[in-house]
Every structure is written in C-alpha cells, then in structure tokens.
C-alpha positions as CSV (number, residue, x, y, z in Angstrom):
1,M,20.0,-49.6,49.0
2,A,16.8,-49.7,51.0
3,L,17.1,-49.9,54.7
4,W,15.4,-53.2,55.2
5,A,17.9,-54.6,52.5
6,R,21.0,-53.3,54.3
7,Q,19.5,-54.9,57.6
8,A,18.7,-58.2,56.0
9,S,22.3,-58.3,54.5
10,R,23.7,-57.8,58.1
11,W,21.8,-60.7,59.4
12,C,22.8,-63.1,56.7
13,C,26.4,-62.1,57.2
14,L,26.0,-62.8,61.0
15,L,24.4,-66.2,60.3
16,N,27.1,-67.1,57.8
17,T,29.9,-66.2,60.1
18,P,31.6,-68.3,62.9
19,R,29.8,-66.2,65.3
20,A,26.3,-67.5,64.1
21,P,26.0,-70.0,67.1
22,G,26.5,-67.0,69.4
23,F,24.1,-65.1,67.7
24,A,21.5,-68.0,67.9
25,R,22.3,-68.4,71.8
26,R,21.5,-64.6,72.1
27,L,18.1,-65.2,70.4
28,R,17.3,-68.0,73.0
29,S,18.6,-66.1,76.0
30,C,16.1,-63.2,75.5
31,G,13.4,-63.5,78.0
32,S,10.5,-62.5,75.8
33,P,10.0,-63.9,72.5
34,A,8.1,-60.8,71.3
35,R,10.7,-58.5,72.7
36,T,13.4,-60.8,70.9
37,C,11.8,-60.4,67.5
38,H,11.1,-56.8,68.1
39,E,14.7,-56.1,69.1
40,F,16.2,-57.5,65.8
41,A,13.5,-56.2,63.4
42,P,14.3,-52.9,61.6
43,R,12.6,-50.3,63.6
44,A,12.1,-48.1,60.4
45,L,10.2,-50.9,58.9
46,L,7.7,-51.8,61.8
47,P,4.3,-50.7,61.4
48,A,2.9,-47.8,63.2
49,G,-0.5,-47.1,64.8
50,K,-3.3,-49.7,64.9
51,D,-1.3,-51.6,62.3
52,G,1.6,-51.8,64.6
53,V,-0.6,-53.3,67.5
54,L,-2.1,-55.9,65.3
55,W,1.2,-56.9,63.9
56,R,2.7,-57.1,67.5
57,L,-0.1,-59.5,68.4
58,Q,0.3,-61.7,65.4
59,A,4.1,-61.7,65.9
60,F,3.6,-62.6,69.7
61,R,1.2,-65.3,68.7
62,H,3.6,-66.8,66.2
63,V,6.5,-66.5,68.5
64,S,4.6,-68.3,71.4
65,V,3.8,-71.3,69.2
66,G,7.3,-71.6,67.7
67,S,9.2,-69.9,70.6
68,C,11.3,-68.1,67.8
69,S,12.9,-71.4,67.3
70,A,14.3,-72.4,63.8
71,P,12.0,-74.1,61.6
72,D,12.1,-77.6,60.6
73,S,14.4,-76.9,57.7
74,A,16.9,-75.6,60.2
75,K,16.8,-78.9,62.2
76,D,17.5,-80.6,58.9
77,G,20.7,-78.5,58.5
78,S,19.2,-75.7,56.5
79,F,18.3,-72.3,57.6
80,S,15.4,-70.3,56.1
81,S,16.0,-66.9,54.7
82,V,15.6,-63.8,56.9
83,E,13.1,-62.4,54.6
84,S,10.7,-65.1,55.2
85,N,10.5,-64.1,58.9
86,L,9.8,-60.5,58.1
87,P,6.2,-59.2,58.7
88,S,3.9,-59.2,55.5
89,P,3.9,-55.4,55.2
90,V,7.6,-55.4,55.3
91,R,7.7,-58.2,52.5
92,E,5.2,-56.3,50.4
93,E,7.3,-53.2,50.7
94,Q,10.4,-55.2,49.7
95,A,8.7,-56.5,46.6
96,K,7.8,-53.1,45.6
97,V,11.2,-51.7,46.0
98,E,12.8,-54.6,44.1
99,T,10.6,-54.2,41.1
100,L,13.0,-52.7,38.4
101,P,11.6,-51.0,35.4
102,D,11.6,-52.8,32.0
103,L,14.1,-50.9,29.8
104,N,12.7,-52.4,26.7
105,A,9.1,-51.5,27.6
106,E,10.2,-47.8,28.1
107,I,11.9,-47.8,24.7
108,V,8.7,-49.0,23.1
109,D,6.4,-46.5,24.9
110,E,8.9,-43.6,24.2
111,D,7.8,-40.9,22.1
112,W,9.6,-41.2,18.9
113,D,9.7,-37.4,18.2
114,D,12.1,-37.3,21.3
115,I,14.7,-39.4,19.6
116,P,17.7,-37.2,18.6
117,P,18.4,-37.0,14.9
118,S,21.3,-39.0,13.5
119,S,24.8,-37.6,13.7
120,A,26.2,-35.3,11.0
121,L,29.2,-37.7,10.8
122,E,27.0,-40.9,10.0
123,E,27.5,-42.3,6.6
124,I,24.7,-42.1,4.1
125,S,24.2,-43.6,0.6
126,E,24.8,-41.8,-2.5
127,E,20.9,-41.9,-3.3
128,E,20.4,-40.1,0.0
129,A,23.1,-37.7,-0.6
130,V,21.5,-36.6,-3.9
131,Q,18.1,-36.0,-2.3
132,I,19.6,-33.6,0.1
133,I,18.8,-29.9,-0.9
134,A,21.2,-27.4,0.6
135,E,19.4,-24.1,1.8
136,P,21.2,-20.9,0.7
137,I,23.0,-19.3,3.6
138,L,21.4,-16.1,4.9
139,P,24.0,-13.5,5.2
140,P,24.2,-12.1,8.8
141,R,24.8,-8.5,7.4
142,S,24.4,-7.1,4.1
143,T,24.1,-3.7,2.2
144,T,21.3,-4.7,0.0
145,L,17.8,-6.2,0.5
146,R,18.3,-8.5,-2.4
147,D,20.1,-11.1,-0.3
148,Y,17.0,-11.4,1.9
149,V,14.1,-11.4,-0.6
150,D,14.3,-15.3,-1.1
151,H,14.2,-15.6,2.8
152,S,11.5,-13.0,3.6
153,E,7.9,-13.5,2.7
154,T,7.2,-9.7,3.3
155,L,10.0,-8.6,0.8
156,A,8.7,-11.0,-1.8
157,K,5.0,-9.7,-1.5
158,L,6.2,-6.1,-1.6
159,V,8.2,-6.8,-4.7
160,H,5.1,-8.3,-6.1
161,L,3.2,-5.1,-5.4
162,G,5.8,-3.0,-7.3
163,V,8.0,-1.7,-4.5
164,D,11.5,-1.0,-5.8
165,L,13.7,-2.3,-3.0
166,S,17.0,-0.9,-4.6
167,Q,15.5,2.6,-3.9
168,V,14.1,1.7,-0.5
169,E,17.4,0.5,0.8
170,K,18.9,3.8,0.0
171,R,16.6,5.5,2.7
172,Q,18.0,5.5,6.3
173,K,16.9,2.4,8.2
174,A,14.2,1.6,5.8
175,G,15.6,-1.8,4.9
176,Q,15.8,-2.7,8.6
177,L,12.2,-1.7,9.2
178,L,10.9,-4.0,6.4
179,L,12.8,-7.0,7.7
180,T,11.3,-6.7,11.1
181,L,7.6,-6.4,9.8
182,D,5.2,-9.2,9.2
183,F,3.1,-8.9,6.1
184,E,-0.1,-10.4,7.3
185,K,0.2,-8.7,10.8
186,D,1.9,-5.4,10.1
187,I,1.5,-4.4,6.5
188,R,-1.8,-5.7,5.1
189,K,-3.8,-3.3,7.3
190,I,-1.8,-0.4,6.0
191,L,-2.4,-1.3,2.5
192,L,-6.1,-1.5,3.1
193,F,-6.0,2.0,4.8
194,L,-4.2,3.5,1.8
195,K,-6.7,2.0,-0.6
196,D,-9.5,3.4,1.6
197,V,-7.9,6.8,1.6
198,G,-7.8,6.7,-2.3
199,V,-4.5,5.6,-3.3
200,E,-4.9,3.4,-6.6
201,D,-3.7,-0.2,-6.7
202,N,-1.2,0.7,-9.4
203,Q,0.2,3.5,-7.2
204,L,0.9,1.4,-4.0
205,G,4.3,0.2,-5.2
206,P,5.6,3.7,-6.1
207,F,4.0,5.1,-3.0
208,L,5.8,2.7,-0.7
209,T,9.0,3.0,-2.7
210,K,9.0,6.8,-1.7
211,N,7.6,6.4,1.8
212,P,8.2,2.8,3.3
213,Y,8.2,4.3,6.8
214,I,4.4,4.4,6.8
215,L,4.4,0.6,7.1
216,G,5.7,1.1,10.7
217,E,3.1,3.8,11.7
218,D,0.2,3.1,14.1
219,L,-3.0,2.6,12.2
220,E,-5.1,4.6,14.6
221,A,-2.6,7.6,14.4
222,L,-3.0,7.6,10.6
223,E,-6.8,7.5,10.8
224,T,-6.7,10.5,13.1
225,R,-4.7,12.5,10.7
226,V,-7.0,11.9,7.9
227,A,-9.9,12.7,10.1
228,Y,-8.2,16.0,10.8
229,L,-8.0,16.8,7.0
230,K,-11.6,16.0,6.6
231,S,-12.6,18.3,9.5
232,K,-10.7,21.0,7.6
233,K,-13.2,20.5,4.7
234,F,-10.8,18.7,2.4
235,G,-12.8,16.4,0.2
236,K,-12.1,12.6,-0.2
237,S,-10.7,13.0,-3.8
238,E,-8.6,16.1,-2.5
239,I,-7.0,14.0,0.3
240,A,-6.2,11.1,-2.0
241,Q,-4.5,13.6,-4.4
242,M,-2.6,15.3,-1.5
243,V,-1.6,11.9,-0.1
244,S,-0.5,10.5,-3.5
245,R,1.5,13.6,-4.5
246,A,3.0,13.9,-1.0
247,P,3.7,10.5,0.3
248,Y,5.1,11.9,3.6
249,L,2.0,13.7,4.5
250,L,0.5,11.2,6.8
251,L,3.6,10.8,8.7
252,F,3.0,14.4,10.2
253,S,1.1,14.7,13.5
254,V,-2.1,16.7,13.6
255,E,-0.4,19.5,15.5
256,R,2.1,19.9,12.8
257,L,-0.4,19.9,10.0
258,D,-2.4,22.5,11.8
259,N,0.6,24.7,12.3
260,R,1.5,24.4,8.8
261,L,-1.9,25.5,7.5
262,G,-1.9,28.4,10.1
263,F,1.6,29.5,8.7
264,F,0.6,29.9,5.1
265,K,-2.7,31.5,6.0
266,N,-1.2,34.1,8.2
267,E,2.2,34.5,6.3
268,L,0.3,35.2,3.0
269,G,-2.8,36.7,4.3
270,L,-4.7,34.2,2.4
271,S,-8.4,33.1,3.2
272,V,-9.2,29.5,4.4
273,K,-10.4,28.7,1.0
274,K,-7.4,30.0,-0.8
275,T,-5.0,28.3,1.8
276,K,-6.8,24.9,1.3
277,D,-6.5,25.4,-2.7
278,L,-2.8,26.3,-2.2
279,V,-1.8,23.0,-0.4
280,I,-4.0,20.9,-2.7
281,R,-2.0,22.0,-5.6
282,L,1.4,21.8,-3.8
283,P,0.9,19.4,-0.9
284,R,4.6,19.2,-0.2
285,L,4.2,22.6,1.4
286,L,3.0,20.8,4.4
287,T,5.9,18.3,4.5
288,G,8.8,20.3,3.4
289,K,11.0,22.6,5.4
290,L,9.9,26.2,6.2
291,E,13.2,27.7,6.0
292,P,13.3,27.9,2.1
293,V,9.9,29.1,2.1
294,K,10.6,31.9,4.3
295,E,13.7,33.0,2.5
296,N,12.0,33.0,-0.9
297,L,9.3,35.3,0.5
298,Q,12.0,37.7,1.7
299,V,13.6,37.4,-1.7
300,C,10.5,38.4,-3.4
301,Q,9.8,41.4,-1.2
302,I,13.4,42.7,-0.5
303,E,15.4,41.9,-3.7
304,L,12.9,41.6,-6.2
305,G,10.8,44.5,-5.1
306,F,7.3,42.9,-5.1
307,Q,4.5,44.3,-2.8
308,R,3.0,42.1,-0.2
309,N,-0.3,41.8,-2.2
310,E,1.6,40.9,-5.5
311,I,3.5,38.3,-3.6
312,Q,0.2,36.9,-2.5
313,Q,-1.1,36.8,-6.0
314,I,2.1,35.2,-7.4
315,V,2.2,32.5,-4.7
316,Y,-1.4,31.8,-5.1
317,K,-1.1,31.2,-8.8
318,T,2.3,29.6,-8.8
319,P,2.9,27.8,-5.5
320,K,6.2,26.4,-6.8
321,I,7.9,29.8,-6.5
322,L,7.9,29.1,-2.7
323,T,10.3,26.1,-3.1
324,A,12.3,27.4,-6.1
325,S,15.9,28.0,-6.0
326,K,16.8,31.6,-4.9
327,K,19.6,31.8,-7.3
328,R,17.3,30.7,-10.2
329,L,14.6,33.0,-9.0
330,K,16.7,36.0,-9.0
331,Q,18.4,35.2,-12.4
332,T,15.0,34.8,-14.0
333,F,13.5,38.0,-12.6
334,D,16.6,39.9,-13.7
335,Y,16.4,38.7,-17.3
336,L,12.6,39.4,-17.5
337,H,12.7,42.9,-15.7
338,N,16.0,44.4,-16.5
339,I,16.6,43.1,-20.1
340,M,13.2,42.3,-21.5
341,G,11.7,45.3,-19.6
342,I,8.8,43.4,-18.0
343,P,7.2,45.4,-15.2
344,H,6.3,44.1,-11.9
345,H,2.6,44.1,-12.5
346,M,2.9,42.0,-15.7
347,L,5.2,39.6,-13.9
348,T,2.3,39.4,-11.1
349,R,-0.2,38.6,-13.8
350,F,1.8,35.8,-15.4
351,P,3.9,34.3,-12.6
352,Q,4.2,31.0,-14.3
353,V,7.0,32.5,-16.2
354,F,9.3,31.8,-13.3
355,N,8.7,28.2,-13.6
356,S,10.1,28.2,-17.1
357,K,13.8,27.6,-17.8
358,L,15.8,30.8,-18.4
359,L,17.5,29.3,-21.5
360,R,14.0,28.9,-23.2
361,I,13.0,32.5,-22.4
362,R,16.4,33.8,-23.6
363,E,16.3,31.9,-27.0
364,R,12.6,32.9,-27.8
365,H,13.1,36.5,-26.8
366,M,16.1,36.9,-28.8
367,F,14.6,35.3,-32.0
368,L,11.5,37.6,-31.7
369,E,13.8,40.5,-31.0
370,F,15.8,39.5,-34.3
371,L,12.4,39.4,-36.2
372,G,11.3,42.6,-34.5
373,R,8.2,41.2,-32.8
374,A,9.4,41.3,-29.2
375,Q,6.4,43.3,-28.0
376,Y,5.3,42.6,-24.5
377,D,3.2,45.6,-23.8
378,P,-0.7,44.8,-24.0
379,A,-1.3,48.5,-24.9
380,Q,0.8,48.1,-28.1
381,P,-0.1,46.3,-31.4
382,S,1.3,42.8,-32.0
383,Y,1.4,42.1,-28.2
384,I,2.8,38.8,-26.9
385,S,1.9,37.6,-23.6
386,L,4.4,36.1,-21.3
387,D,2.3,32.9,-21.2
388,Q,2.5,32.5,-25.0
389,L,6.3,33.1,-24.7
390,V,7.0,30.3,-22.7
391,S,4.1,27.7,-22.7
392,L,3.7,27.0,-26.4
393,P,5.7,24.2,-28.2
394,D,8.3,25.3,-30.7
395,E,6.3,24.5,-33.7
396,V,3.3,26.6,-32.6
397,F,5.4,29.3,-31.3
398,C,7.1,29.8,-34.5
399,T,4.0,29.7,-36.8
400,E,1.7,31.5,-34.6
401,I,3.8,33.9,-32.5
402,A,7.0,34.5,-34.5
403,K,5.3,34.2,-37.8
404,A,8.3,32.0,-39.1
405,S,9.3,28.4,-39.8
406,I,10.7,26.1,-37.3
407,Q,13.7,25.8,-39.7
408,D,14.3,29.4,-39.3
409,F,14.2,29.1,-35.6
410,E,16.8,26.2,-35.6
411,N,19.2,28.2,-37.9
412,F,19.0,31.2,-35.7
413,L,19.8,29.1,-32.6
414,K,23.0,27.9,-34.4
415,T,24.1,31.5,-34.5
416,L,24.1,31.9,-30.8
C-alpha cells in the first residue's frame, strides 16, 4: 500500500474514533494554520523545490480564508473525506497509483504464441485421435546406422549416392562421424572437390563406402595434397586414377606423401619417372604400411637370392610383389626355381608369374610334363614362356601351347 494511502487511513480512523473531537481541538489549537496543515500532511508527498513553495502559498491562502475549519458539510453533520483536502499533486499521484490494469485487456493483447499447449491429460475426440501421427522413437544408442536413416537427412542422401552404410558402420567411429555432419554444410563441398579431382559420379558411393573419413577432412588440406601431387608432375588423369584406386590417399599429409615417394626412390634405386610410374600403377604403396614392403625386399634378396638390380626390375614390372604374402612368395619361387628349374634371370624377365596361383602353375606344368612339352629354355625348340604358361585361358593354353583338347586336360586333372 502506498504511503499516502496508509496516512489517509490513519486519519480516517482518528476521525471515526471517540478521540475525534480531541483531534479537531488539536487542529484548532495550532497557532499557524499553514503549520497545522503542513504538520498533518504526509511529508513524503509534499512537493519539493519551486513547486513546494507555490503549494505552500496556495495552502496558506486556502487556510487563511477557511482557517482550516470544516466545510459546510461538516456543519451539517457530515465530514468530507481527507483526500479532498490533499493538494492536487498528491491527488493526481493517488489516481495514478489506484489505476489497476485491466486483466481482460491484457489477455486480448497477449501473444497467442505464448499460450502453453493443452495438457497431455486433456480428453480429445476420436476424430482428433485418429489424426495424430506418432513419430518413430529415435534410439539413444544403436549398433547400426539403419535406425537413424529415417531421422537423418545426411544419411538418406548418402544412401541415395550409393554409399553402403552396412559397410561404413563396420569402420571405427565412421558411423558417429556421419551422424555429426550436415550434408549441405559439410559434405557437399567434399563431393564437389572429389568430382573436380576426377572421381566419377557413379564412383562416389563406392569411394565413400571405403573412405567415409574424408567427409570430415578440412577442404583446404585436401586441396594442398592435390597441389603437391601436381607439383611432382602427376597429371590430372593420373591423380584421378590414384585417388580412385587408393581412397585413403588424400588422408595423408604432404610430409608423409613426400617421405613415401623418397623411400621407394632411394630403397629401390629408381629414377623419379620410374618411381612415379610405380605408385601410379599401385597407389596403395603410398597408403599402406612400410614394414611388409621392407620384409619382402629382404626375402627377395636374402632368401630367394635375387640381386639388387634384379629386385629393381621385378618390383618395377610387378609392384604387387612388395605387398604379397611372404609365405606365398617363397612357395611360388621354390616350385618355379627348384622343381621347374627356372633360373633367376628368367624369373626376372617374367616376374608376373609370382602373381599367379601356385595351383594353376602346378597343374599346367604337370600336364605339359605329361605330354613331354615342358620346355622353358628359350634356346631350345618348343619353348614355352612363363607368361604363356600362366596368363592364357584354359582353352587357348590347351589348343595352342599343350596341343591337346580341353577334355584331355580335364581328364588329366582328375588323376591328380
């Protein structure tokens, strides 16, 4: 309650109590009328400054005429309210304070968007209940991305591109990465970059299936790595071929790519051009581990007995020998060299024989030996090269090399 209201209430109580006549005599006994009115007025409500001076003059003039006596209504037995004797500024302040807001008006002006929704316990009609469509619940945790495809625009668009999410989710933290990416903000620019590098539209899906991590790479870093390959005289088509065949290539920093190229150049003693041709044909040499490569080089030199220049020729012609299984490599060499009698220099001329299955080599050699045509010395008549031995299909091998029918070859295989 405002101060003036509490003071007015006190005055009304004083006037309505049995001590009211004494209160009136106190008013009459005061020597100065202005002092009397000033004494009983609320000090906090009295105007200050120039307004205060003017108000005192008006109050003095009013009291001088009326001598602070009760109005005519008091003589008639009635007494005017205390508020009517307050100065006009106080009455105006009182009117302002007593003005209460209109609640109905507030509700009309209220923004309907702020009105809370209806309670979940509120009863609805059957027609409204039928129109309610329940959203499928999104699992907080899942072991498959399939549960999130319907809720993620990013996953849905990747599926449309041909990405196999069942393979992606097998890669460590790949599924979590895709769920944190926005297609328009994060993925679209990477797709445009890959197309600019040379990855075909129909290869984007398989590419991202093998390497989804590239979607989280910084675009500027990817462009820097491509610029490095161009500085090493790799052509646009060659870069496109390398990136397509080795999807993880662009995840490696410029320093690592430079170290890998330097390793193969120095370790094999190859020229810059031959080193570049080597990694173009087998780009995963730049992305795979170096330990198997080093071990295979030692196997060729120490266990198989090849010279350094022979290893250089073998690797340049058949880069896959650097990543082949050591056990398979030794078994194939043992059969070719120790059983078939193929010398080192002949194996150096036809190193692709190491990429063939040992079973295929054994079956054909034994069939030729059965026919008396197993001749692998180029200085002898009826010479059969190692390339013809392993690369031709069965029909051609039988008719042109073994000079027999395919039925004869199949019957012979049944005797083994």
